[in-house]
N, C-alpha and C positions, 0 to 999 in steps of 0.2 A: 630609767630616767638618767641616773648618774652612775657611771662605772669607772672605777679606778683600777688600773692593771699594772702590777709590779712597780709601783710608784716609789721613787727614791728622791729625797730632797736634802740639800745641805744648807746651812746657815753659817756664814763667815767661814766657809771651807770645811766645816765639821758636818759630817753626815748625821742627819737626825731621823729622817724617815727612811725606812729600808725595805724596799720590795713589798709595799703594802698594796693589798687588793680588796676592793669593796664594791658591792652592787647595791644600789638604792633604788627600789622600784617605786612608782607613783603611789603616794598615799600611805607610805610606810614610815614607821618611827624606829630609829636606831639609837641605842644608848651606847656610848663609848666610855669605858671606865679604865682607869689605870693610874699608876703612881705618878706624882709630880716629876717632871723631867723625862717622861717616857716618849714624848714627841706628839702628843695629842694636839696641842695648840699650834704646833708647826704644821701639822697636816692640814688643820683648819684653814691657816693663813695661806698655805700653798694652793688650796683648792679655789680661793678667790683671787690668786695671782699676786700675792704680796711680793714686792720686788726685793725683799730681804731673803726671800727663799729662791734657791737655785735648783732647778730640776735636773737631776743627774741621770734619770732613767724612768721609763714607763710612760703611761698616757693617762689622760683624763677625758672621758667622752661624756657629753651632756646631750640627752635626747638625739643620740646617734652622731653628734658632731665632735670632732676632736678639738678640744679647747685647751690643750696642754700649753700652748704658747700665745694664747690670747690675752689681751689687756684686761685688767680688773673691771673697767667701765664696761667692756663687751660682755664679760661674765655676768655683771650685775644686770645688764639689759635683758640677757637670756633668762634670768630668774634665780640667780644664786645670791644668797644673803647670809652674812656672818654678823653676829653680835660680838662686839669686841670687849675683852676684859677691861682694857685701859684705853678708851677712846680719847683722841686728842682734843685739846681745847683750841677753839677758833675765835680768838678775840675779834670783835667788831662785826660779827655775823650773827644775826638773831636766829633762834631756833625756827621761827616762822619762815624767814627767808631761805634758810638752809633746806627745810624740808619741801618747800614749794618748788625751789629749783631742782631738787633731787627728784621730786614727783614728775616734773615735766620732762626731765632728761631720761628717766627710767621708762616711762610710759609714752615717751615721744609725742607729747601733747603740749598744749598751752592753756592751762586751766585758769579760769577767771578767779581773781583774788577773793571775791566774796564766796564763790562756790567752794574754793579750797578752804577758806576760813571755817565755813560750816562743817565741812568734812573732818577737818583737823580737831575742832572743838568736840565733835561727836566722840572721836577716839580718845581725846584727852579726858572727857568726862568719864568715860568707861574705865580708864586707867586711874581714876581719881587724882588727876593732875590739875592744879590750879591754872587757869587760863592765862595768868600773868607770866607763866613758865615760857610761853611762846615767844615773848619779847625779851628774854634774857639771852646773852651771848652763849654760843654752843659750848656746853660743858665748863664754862668759866664759873668757878666756885660751886659746882654741883656736888652734892653728896653722892656716895656710892649708889644709894637707892634711886636718886634722880637720873643718874647716868644709865642705870639699868632700864628705867622706865622709858627714857628716850630711845633706847635701842628697841624696845618692844613697840613703842609708838611707830617707828619707822616700819617695823614688820607689818603692822595693822594697815598702814598706808600703802605700802608698796606691793603687798600680796605676792611674795616670791614663790617660785616653785620648789626650791631646795632652801630649807632653813637650817643653818648651822649655828647652834648655840654653844658658845665657848664659856663653859662654867657661868651661865647667867645667874645661877642660884647662889653664888658665892657672895658673902658680905651682905646678905639681906636678913632683915628681921622676919619673924614668922608671918606677920600680916602682910609685908611686902611680897614675900614668896607666894602666899596664897592669892594675891591679887595678879601677879605676873602669870601664874599657872592657869588661873581662870581665863586670862586673855588668850594664852596659848590654846587652851581647850576650845574656846570660842572660834579662834582663827582656824583650827583643824576642822571644826564642824562646818565652817563656811567655805573652806578651801580643801575639799576632799581629796584632791589629786596632788596637793602639796606634801612634801616629805620632810621629815626632821632627822637631822644628825645631832645628837645631844651629847656633849661632852660634860660629864659631871663626875663627882665623887659620891653622890647620893641619888641613886636611882629612884628611891621613894618619893623624892620631891616631884618627879614627873610621872608618877603612876597614873594619874588621871588621863594622860595622853595615850595610855595603853600601848606601851612599846611592843613592837613585833620581834625586834632582835636586840640582843646585848652582845657587845664585843669587848673583849679584854685586850687592851693595848699595852705592849711591853717592849722596851728597846727598839722603838721606832716602827713597830708593825703590829698587826692584829694576830694574836697567838691563840686565841680561842673565841668561838661564837656560839651563841645559844639563845634560849628564850629568857623570860623573866627569871627563871630558876637559877640562871648563871649569876645574875646580879645579886640575888639573895645569897648565894654561896659566897660571893665576893664580900658582901657586907658582913657575913658571919665569920668568914675564915681568912680574910685578907686577899691579897693579890697573888698568892702562890699559884702557879699554873697547875 
């Protein structure tokens, strides 16, 4: 489904991702672990076409199509989705309006307001989000947990094919983590062909998603891959290759 070939990326003229290759097949779950500053988040942002990332070499193929130079909105319509660690505040734009317009744009439809409200409230109830949340300005005054829940709310609404989670578990208390993992497990059950690329320091948070592959990321590339036993070795012995 997603294939990255010898992919290199720089940010502000400094090379961060270096000849990285990865194959993500439909319905698989990949855990990416590595030290802070190793380039994991830069890779995630480059995959969705962040303008801060300059591609220096290599290619990205999605469902057989070369998307290396396509715009972020085109990638989103194809089915790529990234949860942001630090999403931007959008004053004056309500969560409801933001999600409705994004839903229409991504699915190329014009959904009735009442139909969308019912759909939105169903997912908000599942995530234990108060319905008044829909009428707050996007991310303005949000706690860390509220920001993460809004990211997952988008995931449930848009049903992407490739889900990239960039440290979604960071900064959450135990109850919030359990709630978000429950939502991800439910999403996986309902969207069996969707794949996950999960950037995290704690693989055990996502054990319920039954990861197929674990990758150790170091100095801008994947230096080792394996099964869940690799994650266990990393957690026990650190990131030494």
